[in-house]
C-alpha positions, 0 to 999 in steps of 0.5 A: 357310446354318443352318437359321436363317439371319442377316441383317445390316443395315450402314448408316453411322450405323444410325440408318434405313434398317438399322433398318426394314430389321431391323424388318420383317425380324423382324415378317415373318419372326418367329423364322425368321431371325435378325435384326442391324443395326449402323453404322460410325459410329453415331448416338446415336438412331434417327431419329425421322422412322424411329420416325413411319414404322414405327409408322404400319404398326404396327412400334415400333422407338422402343426401338432404339439404335444399335450399332457394326459389328463383326467377329463381327457379320459373322463371325456372318450368313450375309447382310451388306446394305449399304444403298447408304450407301458402308458396308462390311462385311469380307470373310468366306468363304461370305458373302452380301454385298448392297446395297440402293440406297436414299435416304437418310432423316437430315434427311427428314420423315415424308412422304419417309421412308414411301416409303424404308420401303416400298422396304424392306418390298419389299426385305425380303419378297424375302429372306425368300422367298429364305432363309426361304419359310415353311414349307407348312402340314401336311396331315391 
């Protein structure tokens, strides 16, 4: 893994779980991790309930757009995480593949999306601790 690990979140429509995961990773890890998200059949827009749920915790994903999964995105990522949606990534040697089993927020209101958002945050926090822990402060 390079000095700056790269993570790709994949879900079929790239409109809910993968967008929330990418936003959490960007928010919590800052520039310590390169973040991508994509889907095999991207939706027209990010799920409005996911946008609302993330806004409640101060993260704005309203300008995000679903993106198509490409072989290059997988090739350029150290860790590829599918979101329990049955989507698969092309397999390249040396990459790490995970599948997070998460409920699908599609068609659900913000009340149903909040627990998914919170579960995604917990998973992302564990991922950060593993691949990009905060460096200890330098002591004088």
